[in-house]
N, C-alpha and C positions, 0 to 999 in steps of 0.2 A: 504494500500500500504506500502510495506517495502522499506525503503531507501537503496540505494546502499552502503552507509556507514553511520555510526552513525553521527548525526548532532551535538551532543554535548556529553561531558564527564564530569561527576562529579568526581573530584579527591580529595580524602581525603589526603592532603599532610602530615598531622601529626595527631596523636590522642592526643598529648599533649595539654593541655588546662589550662588556668588560671581561668576557671569557673568549676562548677560541677552542671550544670543545672538539675533541678529535672525531666525534661522530655527527657534528652539527650540520644540518642541511642548508642553513642560511649563510654560513661562512662562504666566501668567494662568490656570493651572488652579487650582481651588478648593483651599485648604489642607487637608491631610489629617493626622489624628493618626497619627504614625508608631509602628510597633511598637517596643517596648523591646528592649534587647539580649537579655534573657531570652526574650522572645516570639520574637525572631529565631532564637534557638537552637532553640526548640521547632518553629518553622517548618522549620528545616533538617533536623531529625529526620524530620519528615513528608515532606519532599522525598526524603530518602534511602530511606525506607520505600516511596515510590512509584517507586523505581528511576530517579530523575532523575540523569542522567549529568553534566550541566554547568549551571552557573549563571553568568550575567553580571550583575555588580552595577553598577548605574548610577544615574542620577538625572535632574535635579539633579546635585550633586557629592557623591558618597558619602564622599569624604575629609574632608568637613566634620563628619562624625559622629565623635566621639572614640572610639566603640566599634567602628569599622569593621574594624580589624585583628583584633579579637576575633571578629567575625562571619565574616570571611574564613577565619580559622583554624578555626572550628567547621565550616565547609564541608569543608575539607581533612581534618579529623578524621573526618568521616563518609563519606569516599571520593568526595566530589563535586568535580569539576574546577571551581575557582573562577577566574573571569575578572573583571577590573576595567576599567571605562571611566572616563576622567578627562579634564578639560581640561588637566591638567598643571601648573596654577598652583602647587599645593601640594606637588608632588613634588620636594622637595629631597633631599639625600643621606640624611638621617635617615629620611625618609619611604620612600625606596626600600628602605632596609634593613629597615624594618618590613614592607613588602610582601613582601620576600623571606622574612622569618621566618614570615609567614602562609601561605607555600607557595602563593602565587598562581600559576596556570598561565600566564597571559598578561595583559598590560595593553594596552588600546587607548587611545592618546592622540589626542585630537581635533585634526585638522589639515586645514583646508578648502582651503588654497592654499599654494603654495610661495613666494609673495610676502608678506612680513610685513605690508605695508600692507593688502592685501586680506583676509588672514586676520584681522587685528586689527579690520577694519571689520565682517566677518561676526560675529565674536565680541563686538563692541562693547566691546572692552577693549584699550587700548594696551599693548603689551608681551606680549600673549598668545602671539604666535608665538615669540618668544625663550624664553618660559617653557616652551612645549611642546617645543621642541628640547632645552632643558636637561633637561627631565624624561625625554626619551627617552635621553639620554646617561647620566643618573643610574641609570636602570633597567637599561640595558645593562651598566653597570659591576658591577651585582649579578648579572649573568647571567640576568636575567629576559627571556623572549621578549616583544618589543614589536611591536605593529601600529599602523597609522594608522586612525583612524575618520574618515570624511568624508561629508558630506551632498552628494549630487549636485544641483547647482542651476545657474541661469543664471550664477552668479558663478564657477564653476569648470569648467563643461562643456568649455570649450575648453582647459583646462589639466590634464586628467586624466592624460595621458601624462607631463607634468612631475611630477605627484605620484608616479606609478609609478617614474620614474627617480630621484626624490628618495629614495623609500623603499628602492630597490635600493642606492643609494649609501650610505645610513645602515645598511644591513644589517638591515632590518626583516623580519619574517616574514610580514606580511600587510598588505594594504590592504583594509579593510572599508568598502564603499560602501553608503550608505543612500539610499533614495529620499526626496526632500523630501516632507514632509507638511504641509498647510496648517492646522496647529493652533497655538494659543497665539500667540506672536510670529510664527510662520510664517504664520498666517492674516492678521495685520495687514500682513505684507510679502510676501504671495503673488505679487503682480504683479512684484516685483523678483527673486524666487527661483524660482518654479515654471516648469518646462519645459512647453511646449506638447506636444500629442500627437505631432506629427511630430518635434519635437526629441527627445522621450523615446524614440521608436522608433529614431531614428538613433543616439542615444547607447547604447542597449542593444545594438544590432547591433555598434557599435564596441567595446563592452566585451567582447563575446564573442570578437572577434578579438584584442583586447589580452590577454585571459586566456590564449589559446593562445600568444601571442607571449612572454609573461613566465612561462610555466608552470615553467620550469627555475630561475627566480631569485626569484620572489615569488608568494605566493598572493593572488589577487584574488577577492573575494566581493562579491556584490550582493544585497541583501535587500529584501523588501517588493515584489517584482514581482508584479503581479496574476496573470500567467500564466507557464508555463514558457518558458524561452528556451534552445534547444539550445546547449550548450557554455558556458552561463553560470549558469543557475539552474533548478531544477525548480519554481519558483513560490514564492509566499508560504508560509513555514513555519508561520505562526500558526494554531494549532488543529489542525495536521497533524503537526508535529514539535515545536512549542514552545507554552508557556504564558507568561503574564506575571503579575507580582505588583506591585500598587501599594503605596506606603508604608504604607497602613493595613492591609495584609494581604489586600485583595480580590484574588481570582483572576479573570483575564480571558484572553481569547484572545490579546490583543495589548496592548502598552503604550499604543497609541492608542485602544484599544477603549472601549466604553460598556457593553457587556453584562457584568454581574457574574455569574460562574459559581458563586461561592461564596467562602468565606474560608479562608485557609491554616490557621488555627488551629482552625476549627470543622468543616470538611468533609473528606471523604475525597478526596484529590487524584487517586488512581488511578481511583476510581469516577467522578469528574467527567470525567476524560479519556476513559473508555470509553463513558459513557452520557449525558452531558449533551445534551439535545435541541438546543441551539444549536450545539454542536460537531458533532454528527451531521449536522445540516442543512447546516452550512457545508462539511463534507467532500463532500457530494453536489452542492452548488451554491454555489461559493465567491463570497462578496461581501465585499470587504475593508472592515472598519469604518473604516479611515482614508481611504477613498475615497468611500464612500457619503455623499451630501449635499454633494459638492464637484464641481460642473461635470461631472456624470455623465449618461450616456445609457443607458437600458435598452431592450431590445427584447423584445417578446413578441407572438406572433401577427401579425407584420407591422406592429404599432403601435410608435411610438417614444414613450417617456416621458422627457422631458428635464428635468434639474434643474440650476439654476445658483444659486450663492450671491451675495447682494448685501450690500455693506457699507452699513449705515445710519448716516450721519453724525449726530453728536449734535444733537438738536433737530429732526431730520427724522423723519417718520412713515413706516411701511412703505408707506402709500398714496402718498406722494410719491416713494418710491424704486422702486416697481414699478407696473405698469399697473393692477393690481387688488390690493386687500389685504383679507384676511379679518379681521384685527385688528392693532393696534399691537404691536410687539415688547415683550417683558417689561421690557426696560431700554433706555435710550438707547445708541446705538452698539453695537447687538446684531446678531447674524447673522440674516438672513431668507432663507429658502429659497424661490425662485421655481420653481414646477413648471409646465412647459408641456406640455399634452396636446392633440394635434391642433390646434396653433396658438393655443389658449386658455390664458392665463396665470393661474395661481393662486399666491398667496404665503402662506407659512406662517411662524410663528415657530419657535423651537426645539422647542416641544412638538409642533407640527404636523409638523415634520421627523421626529420620532421615529416618528410614525404612518406617514409616507411610507416610511421605512426598513423598517417592518414589512411594508408592501405589497410592496416590491421584494424582500424576502427570502423571500417565498412563504408568509406566514402565511395561514391560512384566513380567508375573508371574515367569518365570525361572530366570530372572535377580534379581527379588525381593528375591527369595529363596536363591540365591547366596549371596546377601547382608546380609541376616539374618545370614548365616553361617560365613561371614567375621566379622560382628559386634560382634558376641558372641563366636567367636573361642577361645578355650582355657579355657572357663568356665567349672568348674567341676559340676555345679548344673544341674543334669539331668532333674529335675522337671522344671527348667527354660526353657530348650529347649523344653520340652514337652508342656508347657503352650504356648510358642511362636508358636510352630507348630499348636497347637489347634486353636489359634487365627487366623492364616493364613488360616487354613482349613475352619473356620467359615466364613471368608471373602469370600473365594472362593464359599462356599455353597450359600451365599446370592448374589453372582455374583457382588459384589462390585469391586473386582479385575478382570480386563479384559485385553485383548490385546490392546483395543482401549483406548485413553486418556479419563479421566473423565472430566465432565464439572462442573463448580461451579455455 
């Protein structure tokens, strides 16, 4: 069932941060012009008009903005449940009191491990564990409900029960677990953090059991799962229950997303939620924007279309990194997508990956062809266009590209 309006919004208020966490998806993202306090208040009015029930303010580190309490208070004034995500570094007693005055409903403090050394390593800042614990205590002294936010990865997969017990001992209300996403610093450190498919399946099954085990003492949530997991999650909420806002006001399906649905100050949020073609398509055939383009396998008509990402070391061309290259990446040390179709490898840079994602999301062949022309317009390399055309023809021959959406 699709809700008449999004029930909650994840709002990255800023990308500025006092940490550089090794698994963070926003680090290395292009800087964005942030909305002013006045613009944020206008955005909040529009969210209230669209019947948005809850907003989680994150980043970056939202507490670095001097107007953050004013913005949080404006949400409360408009009847929106305001949540705050923080690494805890700045939450001293005065800050906790300001959060209380802003009538914040819940604060999520990032805590990825119960061992200080491991948490500090993940967050790449010595003392971050101690600061997080003190932040939790300061918030609790003000009577503010506090939860833990943790990214599930290779670093803490074996210690999740310890996190649950730790949260229970501290009297926290929730452990909010997020699936690791290979973006930003997370892309650079994917081998160190990302779970394999089998590990992920095992962990999700264990989480479902632990959620039942701890149901009387602490709430356990797991977000960004591709598919529903009985007893744990009904699947990824993005575009089905929630929307996202970037610091510049762009509306997206997900904070990890690339498809801009509109702008919070310029467009009708409710109208976008009900009718935007990308959201409508995603609800029929869900493809997570945070997963597409990262070691993903698609199946259609018995054919497998496999994609894996390759890191291109500085000074090395795509040709040297993959078995065949259509062209060099736009920049050194860039991401190149290698697409394998029936055993034949094609490699694309970021622009080509965008086209590939269009193919897998079920766009019509004519629209895909137009996008090819737009992406590569102005290039003088005739062989490049020839190779791209040949790849598209090969996909058509194997009936991977169709008028109907693909299923993953």
